[in-house]
C-alpha positions as semicolon CSV with decimal commas, in nm:
position;residue;x (nm);y (nm);z (nm)
1;M;16,221;10,040;18,159
2;S;16,322;9,753;18,374
3;A;16,109;9,440;18,390
4;P;16,124;9,145;18,635
5;W;16,170;8,887;18,358
6;T;16,467;8,787;18,147
7;P;16,570;9,088;17,928
8;R;16,425;9,106;17,580
9;P;16,440;9,069;17,293
10;W;16,341;8,710;17,301
11;H;16,347;8,487;16,993
12;C;16,251;8,132;16,914
13;H;16,420;7,859;16,714
14;R;16,378;7,489;16,654
15;N;16,636;7,247;16,770
16;S;16,640;6,894;16,636
17;H;16,339;6,790;16,849
18;Y;16,125;7,088;16,956
19;W;16,096;7,465;16,966
20;Q;16,294;7,673;17,217
21;F;16,282;8,036;17,316
22;G;16,552;8,258;17,460
23;N;16,764;8,567;17,411
24;D;17,115;8,641;17,285
25;T;17,244;8,721;17,636
26;N;17,108;8,425;17,832
27;G;17,070;8,178;17,552
28;Q;16,789;7,922;17,591
29;I;16,530;8,029;17,846
30;G;16,280;7,744;17,790
31;D;16,115;7,498;17,564
32;V;15,771;7,475;17,420
33;C;15,700;7,160;17,627
34;A;15,339;7,087;17,552
35;L;15,449;6,887;17,247
36;K;15,228;6,656;17,059
37;F;15,395;6,343;16,927
38;D;15,277;6,070;16,693
39;G;15,394;5,709;16,720
40;G;15,721;5,781;16,543
41;G;15,828;6,054;16,789
42;E;15,778;6,343;16,550
43;L;15,595;6,658;16,621
44;D;15,229;6,612;16,535
45;N;15,158;6,979;16,461
46;E;15,476;7,164;16,375
47;S;15,303;7,492;16,286
48;E;15,118;7,501;16,619
49;Q;15,443;7,448;16,808
50;Q;15,619;7,719;16,613
51;A;15,326;7,958;16,669
52;T;15,337;7,886;17,043
53;A;15,709;7,954;17,055
54;R;15,665;8,278;16,871
55;L;15,395;8,390;17,110
56;I;15,612;8,307;17,414
57;A;15,904;8,492;17,259
58;A;15,681;8,795;17,199
59;A;15,539;8,793;17,557
60;P;15,792;9,043;17,698
61;D;15,725;9,279;17,408
62;L;15,350;9,255;17,459
63;A;15,395;9,311;17,835
64;E;15,613;9,614;17,775
65;V;15,337;9,766;17,559
66;A;15,083;9,709;17,836
67;I;15,322;9,853;18,100
68;W;15,393;10,157;17,884
69;A;15,023;10,218;17,824
70;D;14,942;10,181;18,192
71;Q;15,221;10,418;18,298
72;N;15,128;10,683;18,039
73;A;14,747;10,656;18,026
74;D;14,708;10,962;18,253
75;N;15,018;11,145;18,146
76;Q;14,907;11,501;18,071
77;E;15,231;11,571;17,881
78;I;15,135;11,324;17,609
79;S;14,846;11,428;17,379
80;H;14,566;11,182;17,317
81;D;14,671;11,152;16,952
82;D;15,039;11,097;17,037
83;F;14,942;10,832;17,296
84;R;14,716;10,656;17,039
85;V;14,986;10,661;16,772
86;E;15,261;10,532;17,014
87;I;15,046;10,254;17,149
88;T;14,938;10,150;16,800
89;V;15,299;10,135;16,674
90;R;15,421;9,943;16,976
91;L;15,132;9,702;16,980
92;R;15,150;9,629;16,604
93;A;15,528;9,557;16,633
94;A;15,470;9,316;16,923
95;L;15,182;9,141;16,750
96;A;15,381;9,109;16,430
97;K;15,655;8,935;16,621
98;A;15,402;8,702;16,786
99;K;15,268;8,617;16,437
100;G;15,614;8,575;16,283
101;E;15,567;8,875;16,057
102;T;15,791;9,168;16,002
103;A;15,671;9,492;16,158
């Protein structure tokens, strides 16, 4: 399935100053720019910044789940149970990535 955004999988990492997100093909795509700094120039809430970066990195995965569900919601060739199982597996994997957990 082709999407209009930078190809996934996206990941996040921290450089020396802030969190970034990107992929292996394109490298850095962007920064988590809404940073909070204290007087010494350090991140005020490191865990919030990391969580934001993870959520951004998981956005294409979450969107792909929504696109798949939309495209297959009325597909008569997929049983209701198979659809429910597939959407649950895909959604749990995307949410785990957003939360920094293993699927």
